[in-house]
N, C-alpha and C positions, 0 to 999 in steps of 0.2 A: 504494500500500500504506500502511496505517496506520502511524503512528509507534509505537514500543514502549510509550509511555505513554498512548496514546489509549484511552479507555474504551469505544469502540464498534467492536469488531473485526468486527462482522457483515459489513462490506463486503469483508473478505478472502475469505470463503467463504460467500456468501449462501445457497447451496442445499444445503450440507452439514448433515445432521442430526447430532445427538450420536452418537458412536460409542464403543464400549468393546470392547476385545479384551484377553484375558489368558490366561495359561497358567502352568505351574509355574515360579515364579521371575521372572515379568515381568508388566507391566501397561501398557496404553496406552489412555487415554481422551481423546477430543477433543470439545470443545463450543465451536463458534465464537462462541456468544453470551456467553462469559465473557471477562474481560480477559486471563487466562492461558488460552489456547485448548486446552492439552493438559496432561495429567498422565502422566508416565512413571514407572515404578517397578520395583523389583526386590525381592529378599529383604530385608525390613525397612527399606526406604527408598522415598521418592517425591519427585518434584520437578515443579513446575508450569513450563510453558514458554510463552513468547509465540509468535506465529505465525512470526516470522523464525527463532527458535531451533528450533522444530519442523521447519521447512523445512531448516535447516542440519543437524539431526540425521538426517533422512531422507536427504538428499544425502550426508552424510559416511559414514553406515553403508553406503550403496550403493557408494560409492567403495572403502571398505575391503574389503567382501565381494568386489567385482570383483578388486581387487588380490590378495587372498588366493587366489581361484580360479585366477588366472594363475600365481602363484608356487607354489601347492600341488603342481603337477605336477613341480616341480623339487626338492621336499623329500623326503628320505628319511624313513621311518616315524618314527624317533626324533628327528628335527630339529624344532625349534620356530622360530617367527618372530614378530616384533612389528612391526606396521605402525601408523603414526600419521597422523592427518589433522587439520588445523585450519582452521576457517572461522568468521567472524563471532563470535568470542569463545567458540567451542565447540571443545574439544580432544577427539579420539576416539582410542582405541587398540584394535586387534584383536591378540590374543595367543593363540598356540596352535600346534598341529601341522597337518598337512595334513587330518586327519580331524576335529579337534575344536578349537574356538576360543571365546574369551570376548571380551566387549566391555566397555570402560570409557569413561566420559566425564567431562569437567570443564567446567562452565559457569563461565567466568571471572567473578569478581564485577564487577558494574557498581556504580552508585550505590546500588542497593537490595538486591541479593542475588547469590549464587552457589551452586552446588551441585555435587555429584559423585555418581557411582554406578557400579555394576558389575553386569553380568549374567553368570551362570555359563555354562559351556560347553553345558549342557543348554538354557538359556533363550535364549541369544544368537541362534541360527539362527531360532528362532520369532519373536523380536522383530524381527529383520532382515526377515523375510518380511512381518510386519504393517506395518512402516514402508514397505516397498516397495509393498505394496498401497495404502496410504494415499497415497503420493506419486503413483502412477500412476492413482489414481481421479479426479484432476483438481483438487482444492481447493488443492493446494500449488503449482500451476503459475501462480504470480503474476507 
C-alpha cells in the first residue's frame, strides 16, 4: 500500500472508476487517481481523505453500526446510547436511540491537516450504507 504522502495512489485501487454518491445531508466521492482519494461531506462541510483514512472510516462506521444493532435490542424507546471507535488516527462516534442515530468523526491532525464532521440522524444511515457498499465492492480490501 502506498504511503500517505505518495503522489501516485493509483496502485491502491487500479480498477476503480471515480464514484460519487450523495443524499440529503451527506456526500461521498472517490477518485483513486487523486492524492486524496475521497471526499466526505455533510451539511456545510467537506473533508478530503487518503486511502488509509477512507478505509478506517468504512471499517469504523461498520463496527459502530454493528455494535448499535446489537445493543439497540436492549434499549428502551426513550434511552439513548453513545458508542465510540478509534483507529488509525480517526475517532468515530455513533449517538442516538434504538431507532435513530447520528455519526460524528474527528481526523486527528497529522503534520499537514485534521478535520471533523457530523452527519444528522437522517443522513447517517444512508452514508453508512454507501460506505458499506464501497468497502464490500473490493477496492478497500488492501
